[in-house]
C-alpha positions as CSV (number, residue, x, y, z in Angstrom):
1,M,-13.1,-17.2,-1.7
2,P,-14.4,-15.5,-4.8
3,D,-14.4,-17.2,-8.2
4,F,-11.4,-15.7,-10.0
5,A,-11.7,-17.5,-13.3
6,G,-13.5,-14.7,-15.2
7,H,-13.3,-11.9,-12.7
8,V,-9.6,-11.0,-12.1
9,N,-10.1,-7.7,-14.0
10,N,-12.8,-6.6,-11.5
11,F,-10.1,-6.2,-8.8
12,A,-7.6,-3.3,-8.6
13,S,-5.0,-5.8,-7.3
14,A,-5.1,-9.6,-7.1
15,A,-3.0,-12.6,-6.4
16,V,-3.7,-15.8,-8.3
17,D,-2.1,-19.0,-7.0
18,L,0.9,-16.9,-5.8
19,V,3.9,-18.8,-4.5
20,K,7.0,-17.3,-3.0
21,V,9.9,-19.5,-1.8
22,Y,13.1,-18.1,-0.2
23,G,16.2,-20.3,-0.3
24,S,16.4,-23.8,-1.6
25,G,16.8,-27.4,-0.5
26,D,16.4,-28.2,3.2
27,T,16.6,-24.5,4.1
28,A,13.8,-23.3,1.7
29,V,11.0,-21.3,3.3
30,R,7.6,-21.2,1.5
31,A,6.5,-17.7,2.5
32,L,3.5,-17.8,0.2
33,D,1.8,-21.2,-0.5
34,G,-0.6,-20.7,-3.4
35,V,-2.3,-17.5,-2.4
36,T,-5.4,-16.3,-4.3
37,A,-7.0,-13.1,-3.1
38,G,-8.6,-10.0,-4.7
39,F,-8.7,-6.4,-3.6
40,P,-11.6,-4.3,-5.0
41,P,-11.2,-0.8,-6.4
42,A,-12.1,2.3,-4.4
43,A,-12.1,0.3,-1.2
44,F,-9.9,0.0,1.9
45,S,-8.6,-3.6,2.3
46,A,-6.5,-5.1,5.0
47,I,-4.2,-8.1,4.9
48,M,-4.0,-9.4,8.5
49,G,-2.0,-12.1,10.2
50,P,0.7,-12.8,12.8
51,S,4.4,-12.4,12.2
52,G,5.5,-15.0,9.6
53,S,2.1,-15.4,8.1
54,G,3.2,-14.1,4.7
55,K,1.2,-10.8,4.8
56,S,4.1,-8.5,4.0
57,T,5.5,-10.9,1.4
58,L,2.1,-10.9,-0.3
59,M,2.0,-7.1,-0.3
60,H,5.6,-6.9,-1.7
61,C,4.7,-9.2,-4.5
62,L,1.5,-7.4,-5.3
63,A,3.4,-4.1,-5.4
64,G,6.2,-5.4,-7.6
65,L,8.8,-5.0,-4.8
66,D,9.5,-8.7,-4.7
67,T,9.4,-11.4,-7.4
68,A,7.0,-14.3,-7.0
69,T,8.3,-17.8,-7.5
70,S,5.1,-18.7,-9.5
71,G,1.6,-17.5,-10.0
72,A,0.3,-14.1,-10.9
73,A,0.4,-10.7,-9.2
74,L,-2.1,-8.5,-11.0
75,L,-2.5,-4.7,-11.1
76,G,-5.6,-3.6,-13.0
77,G,-5.6,-7.0,-14.7
78,K,-1.9,-6.8,-15.8
79,D,0.4,-9.5,-14.5
80,L,3.4,-7.8,-12.9
81,T,5.4,-11.1,-12.9
82,R,5.6,-10.9,-16.7
83,L,7.0,-7.4,-16.9
84,S,10.6,-6.4,-17.6
85,D,12.6,-4.7,-14.8
86,N,12.3,-1.3,-16.6
87,T,8.6,-1.6,-17.2
88,L,8.0,-2.7,-13.6
89,T,10.0,0.3,-12.4
90,R,7.7,2.6,-14.4
91,V,4.6,0.8,-13.1
92,R,5.7,1.3,-9.5
93,R,6.5,4.9,-10.1
94,D,3.4,5.8,-12.1
95,R,0.6,3.5,-10.9
96,I,1.4,2.5,-7.3
97,G,1.7,4.6,-4.1
98,F,3.5,3.4,-0.9
99,V,3.1,4.3,2.8
100,F,5.5,2.6,5.2
101,Q,5.8,2.3,8.9
102,A,9.1,4.2,9.0
103,F,7.6,7.2,7.0
104,N,10.7,7.3,4.7
105,L,10.8,11.0,4.4
106,L,14.0,12.8,3.3
107,P,15.2,14.8,6.4
108,T,16.7,17.7,4.3
109,L,13.5,18.3,2.4
110,T,10.4,20.3,3.6
111,A,7.0,18.7,3.8
112,E,6.1,20.2,0.4
113,E,9.3,18.9,-1.2
114,N,8.8,15.4,0.2
115,I,5.2,15.3,-1.1
116,L,6.2,16.4,-4.6
117,L,9.3,14.2,-4.7
118,P,7.8,11.3,-6.8
119,L,6.6,13.8,-9.4
120,N,10.0,15.5,-9.6
121,L,11.8,12.2,-9.9
122,A,9.5,11.2,-12.8
123,G,9.9,14.6,-14.5
124,R,6.2,15.3,-14.2
125,R,4.6,18.7,-13.5
126,A,2.5,18.9,-10.3
127,D,-1.2,19.5,-10.6
128,R,-1.3,22.4,-8.1
129,A,-5.0,22.3,-7.7
130,W,-4.8,18.6,-6.7
131,F,-1.9,19.3,-4.4
132,R,-3.8,22.1,-2.6
133,Q,-6.8,19.8,-2.2
134,L,-4.7,17.1,-0.7
135,V,-2.8,19.2,1.8
136,Q,-6.0,20.9,2.9
137,A,-7.8,17.6,3.3
138,L,-4.9,16.1,5.3
139,G,-4.5,19.2,7.4
140,L,-0.9,19.9,6.2
141,S,-1.3,23.5,4.9
142,P,0.5,25.1,7.9
143,R,3.3,22.5,7.8
144,L,4.5,22.7,4.2
145,A,7.7,24.6,5.0
146,H,8.6,22.3,7.9
147,R,11.2,19.5,7.8
148,P,10.4,16.0,9.2
149,S,12.4,16.8,12.4
150,E,10.0,19.7,13.1
151,M,6.9,17.5,12.8
152,S,5.3,14.8,15.0
153,G,5.1,11.2,13.9
154,G,1.4,11.6,13.0
155,Q,2.2,14.7,10.9
156,Q,5.1,12.9,9.2
157,Q,2.7,10.0,8.3
158,R,0.3,12.6,6.8
159,V,3.1,13.8,4.6
160,A,3.9,10.3,3.6
161,L,0.2,9.7,2.7
162,A,0.1,12.9,0.7
163,R,3.2,11.8,-1.2
164,A,1.5,8.5,-2.0
165,L,-1.7,10.3,-3.2
166,V,-0.1,13.1,-5.2
167,T,0.5,10.9,-8.2
168,R,-3.1,9.6,-8.3
169,P,-2.0,6.0,-8.1
170,E,-4.3,3.0,-8.9
171,V,-3.4,1.4,-5.6
172,I,-1.7,2.6,-2.4
173,F,0.0,-0.2,-0.4
174,A,0.4,0.7,3.3
175,D,2.8,-1.5,5.3
176,E,1.9,-1.3,9.0
177,P,1.3,2.5,8.6
178,T,0.4,2.9,12.3
179,G,3.2,0.8,13.7
180,N,5.3,3.7,14.9
181,L,2.5,5.8,16.2
182,D,0.7,6.3,19.5
183,S,-3.0,5.5,19.8
184,T,-4.2,9.0,19.0
185,S,-2.0,9.4,15.9
186,S,-2.8,5.9,14.8
187,T,-6.6,6.6,14.9
188,D,-5.9,9.9,13.0
189,V,-4.0,8.1,10.2
190,L,-6.6,5.3,9.9
191,N,-9.3,7.9,9.6
192,L,-7.2,9.7,6.9
193,L,-6.9,6.4,4.9
194,R,-10.7,6.0,5.1
195,Q,-11.1,9.6,4.0
196,A,-8.8,8.9,1.0
197,V,-11.1,6.1,-0.1
198,R,-14.3,8.0,0.6
199,E,-13.4,11.4,-0.8
200,F,-10.9,10.5,-3.5
201,G,-12.0,7.1,-4.6
202,Q,-8.6,5.7,-3.7
203,T,-7.8,2.0,-3.5
204,I,-5.8,1.1,-0.4
205,V,-4.4,-2.2,0.6
206,M,-3.0,-2.2,4.2
207,V,-0.8,-4.8,5.9
208,T,-1.4,-5.0,9.7
209,H,-1.3,-7.4,12.6
210,D,-3.6,-5.1,14.6
211,D,-7.4,-6.1,14.8
212,R,-8.2,-2.5,15.6
213,A,-6.5,-1.1,12.5
214,A,-8.2,-3.8,10.4
215,S,-11.6,-2.8,11.7
216,Y,-11.3,0.4,9.6
217,A,-11.2,-1.6,6.4
218,D,-14.0,-2.6,4.1
219,H,-12.5,-6.0,3.2
220,V,-10.1,-8.1,5.3
221,V,-7.9,-11.0,4.1
222,R,-6.5,-13.1,7.0
223,M,-3.4,-15.1,6.5
224,A,-1.6,-17.9,8.4
225,D,1.5,-19.9,7.4
226,G,1.6,-18.4,3.9
227,R,-2.0,-19.1,3.1
228,V,-5.3,-17.2,3.1
229,V,-7.5,-18.6,5.8
230,Q,-10.4,-16.1,5.6
231,A,-11.5,-13.3,3.2
232,V,-14.5,-11.3,4.4
233,A,-16.2,-7.9,4.1
234,A,-15.6,-6.1,7.4
């Protein structure tokens, strides 16, 4: 494990002695048991482990989607556990992108409308040059007027990735992004995540139970029973 004492600011996202307990008393479940891990900027990191290892809980705490019991969850050196609910909402909106297994696209919106939704909700004007660059790089230009029901699973995940990238977030958290895809579409999406790191300098932290998916990452953190058991460069 790296020495975090003076280096937490070197990571785009980091956990320091992070603990998450669900419930209390005899029924308490210690989902995270003092996790310390760092995820470097402009790199593709994977959090791996079997079901129940704590990998998704770690991601949810790092992304401000869940509240840690103790410890620190850092984004760019700022501890999310110390922020008010309103400030945390703004951080998630402006500084973090999300890609989920279930795509989470709105069925009544076109691909273009789904991609631009975070900006519209924030009242921010779209950078049309960046938008065009994204949709071209992700191969979505011919699909912008299509609704999710008119696209394949792989195309929908491309839209979800473009939606995550359009705000230029500091970190994109991807939760089992290939879980609902066939092997061909899965490879396609993993290559696109690598492309986002290589071409756009994006920081990506992906949760997966799949060794093949993790092999695309630069950095792999392996978990078991709520603890980090290995952290290596892939």
